[in-house]
N, C-alpha and C positions, 0 to 999 in steps of 0.2 A: 681463192676467188674474192674473198672479202678485201684482201689487200689491194687488188686491182680496182675494185669498186671505190675503195677509200681513196686511193691515189687519184682516180678519175674525178671523184667528188671534190677533192682538195684542189685539183687543177681548175675545175669549173668555178669553185669559190674564189680562187685567186684571180681568175679572169674577170669575174663579176666585180671584185674589189678594184681591180685596175680600171675597169670601165667606169665605175662610179667615181673613182678618183679623177679620171680624165674629164668626166662630165662636170664635176665640181670645179675643177681648175679652169675650165672653159667659161663657166657661168660667173665666177667671181671676178670682180674688178679690183685692181690694186688700190690700196688705201694710201693717200698722201700722208707723210709723217707730220705730226703736230708741230706747228711753229707758233709760239705764243706772241711773237712780234707781228704776225700777219694780221691778227684782229685789230691791234692798235694802229697799224698802218692803214687799215681799211677805214677806220674812223677818223684818224688825224689827217689823212691825205686830202680829203675834200676841204677840210677846215683850213689847212695850210694854203691850199690853192686859192681859196676865197680871200684869206687874209693878205696874200701876196698881191691880189688884184686890186686891193684898196689903195686910195691915194694916201699920202703921208699924214695929213690931218686926221683922216678917218682911222688910220692905223694907231695913232696916238690915242684917239678917243676910245677905240676898242681895248687898247692896252690898259687905259685908266679904269674903264668899267670892269674889265677882267680882274684887275688888281683889287678894286673895291669889293667885288663879289667874292674873291678869294679870302680877303680879310673878314668879310661877313661870315663865310662858312667856317673859317678857323675860329672866330669868336663864338659861334654857336656850338662847335664841338668842345671848346674849352669850357663853356658854361655847362654843357651836359656832363662832362667829366667832373667838374666841381660839384655839381648837384649830386652825382652818384657818391662822391667821397663824403659830402656832408650828411647824406642820408645814412651811409654806412657808419659814420662816427656817432650820429644821433641814435641809431639802432643799438650800437654797442653800449652807449651810456644808459639808455633805457633798459636794456637787458641787465646791465650791472646793477642798476637801482632795483629792478624787480627781484633779482637774486638776493640782494642785500636786505631789502625791506620786507617783501611779501613772502618769499619762500622760507626765510628763517622763522617768521612768525607762525606759518602753517605747520611747520615740523615740530614746534614746541608743544 
């Protein structure tokens, strides 16, 4: 008798599982695959459209301003990298002086 009850119970459980799985499959929406170029296209497309709509002198002006802004940003990044390198070298020199002058005297 317990084998019949167990088989019946397993059938009910299996049916419940299938019902839940079917309900979940109905409720979920498919996910689009990730495309890294899509975000870039979404940003650059309006800019490209705007730029193409400009007259030739305006295009030249925008290109010159963009070039100058790019050089300014590059200059700022290079200054930042140079500053970090100088601070690192200065820190290493100061640490070496500390070890050579102060630490040796305190251990004596």
